[in-house]
Phi, psi and omega in degrees: 000128184288150176290157178298143180254126183242130173266119178248114183249114186208117185281342175272123184296318180302315180292324177302311182293324179295317177296328176293315177303321181284319188272328184307312181297343177285357176093009183272153168274119185254134168248117183258135177238132183266008175202162179297322181296317178295320180299313181298322182292322178291324178297319180289327183277317188275305177056027179227031179272151176268325178216141174247124181246115184225144172286151176286317179266105185238357182108224187299314177262115182275177173295329179291324175297321175299316180300318180296317182293317178303314183295331177283318189269311183230072188298338182269001179272121182295137174249127178253137181251132173263125186222152176277167187299327183278358183239019180304323178299321176291326178293320175301321179295321181297322175302321179294335183268001172117010174292146181286315179198174173224156184229129181273146173277149350295139191286129171275120190298318182292321174298321177300315180297317180297316181292321178297318180298322177296317183292325177295319177297319176297322177295320178296314180298325177294322179286325173297319178297319181294319176301314178300319177297318177299319180291326177290322175302320182291325181274326189235003185282178183299328181295337179290338180273092185289126179192159168230359181289150178293329180297315182286331174297318177292319182297315183295320175304310179298319182295322180295323180288317180300322182304330183288338180264181177244019185286154176290142186238140166243120183252125178243158176158161181295163178298133175093002180274350173107037184289320180289326175301315180293322180297317180297319180294321175299313182299312182295336178266002188259166177297348182266009190298331178293338179272175186283150166252112178254124185250141181226127172269100187299338181274352183269002181234139169303162187307305184294320183290325178300317181299316179292329178292316183286313190256353180077176183208160177262161177299131180083008180295332175206179191305315185267005178280082182288332175209165182290150179219127178292145179272174183294330176299319182287321179292335180265011180303135182069013180225216183236137174254116179259116182257097179274151182052053184286342177293346182271000184290144178285162180302324177297313178294326178297317183296316177294320179296321180296322181291325177293318180295327183277326190248346188055034175230145182238142178240108180299152181295135175082006182257153177254003179230155180254152182245133178288138178229136176252097183219160167249133180256128173241118177259157179211147179203148172261005181258162176272105184294334180292322176294320181295325177291321179298325180272004179075017180265354180214133182291129181294321179292330176285326180298319182285334173295320184280325190273038175297314173231117184255126176242116182251125178268117182290152179293161182296326181295342175265003179213058187298341179292345178276349184299313182294310182293328178292317176301319181290327176293322178292324181293319178301318179294321178295325180293316182289318190272329185237001179077021183297141181261007182286128184237344183206171180233134182292157176301320180294321180289323178297317183298320177296317180294323183275347175276338185281147187272352176047068176301333177271358177058218188298323179298321175295313180303319179295322177296322181291323176298320170309308179301313184300320186293346178270319188271340186250118177250007178262185180272349180229144180275128176240168183305329181297337182273354187274153176297155183299327181300325179284326179295332177281359183270009183290136181301147179295149178290163182293139181085354178288155181291135177296137178295157182295130184261132175302324180299326181290343181280345179074024180270151175273170180298316182297321182294318180294316181297316182293323179295318181295319179296315180298321180290322181294315179294327180288319177296325183258012179062027182080015179280118183294317180299314181290324181290327178293322177293321183292321178273356181056049175227163177284163181295321179298320176297317177298319179294323179292320178295319179298317178294328178298326182250017176056039180263152180227000000 
């Protein structure tokens, strides 16, 4: 591991040599510059310094000029200012312009070493943060959304443009299409990427608990409120709040969310004051919000607040050309993470994969890959390695009788939906949890649908 590199800019040779004598024994690599011009040139050419130490008074090109050049070229590198007693006011101004710290002459050697050590720690943390962000981009960036279809290409282009702005976004799409992945990609490509991304599954909390989770509460706001707790809005300050399954929010929570979007202030439960929050909201749902509005289950004014930019992720069955590249990306990941030797898929197996309708979308495809890595020990996937449900998806042979079409029965969407609910409840003996898993919907969604058709 290389030692830290310090750029020392000092136009007085005696002071320059003194700094060298003090810092060299600390194990630093020192680059010495005798003028502000030389220092700015080195910053532009090298750009690999860990700390820049510059005198404030350098002649024609001052330490403030060096600071300005450093902030433009290497903004993450801490800049330390050395100043005389009569120029402390200028050093304070340099702090306002982004200098890390200043040291007064005559220089206290121990103080200098301590300040440089702190600046190097800041530099280390900055680099660690950059590495973390690079890893997040690799895991959750737009490149992670593997696709070759025109629909997805257009969606990603629009999402990348939206990411540059601060507008509210509504993401719709069936369960398993990757709504949270798209939300994370938007956050990481936005000016808020340095801030937090806080995700909330609105269907995962009871009505009263969801409000306290979102807005926080003060001590004594209710029986079990032993101490104050910040809400997700406060935790997402200067970042992004992702509200998944937003169609499951209660009317009371919807009203409070609308107020936050309008005022950028949040009122914790039991509080008499509001708190300012600087957030961007991204909502997501697999439900038809227009239908919920017609049924009085979702506020129309909130819908228009959320629907500033609408991004719809098409289901996998509408972009079957994406199945192969997504499958290959999952196989590559399985090879890296678990040592799977699978490298290809046979034409017959690929035909079965592309004939299947994928009701669980990309999430279901990922689960199938998990199955295949267990059943396939060779380098190529064949039909024998696929789950039974996919083998039955083979297209009918020529001359075969067409399968029964639901449309041919003359049933409405509501009639089909009600029949599915009744069958699921009958099969599970009325068990809500089992029926929701069978239908691939949340428990709250199932309860709402049951109430809609007066089912018990």
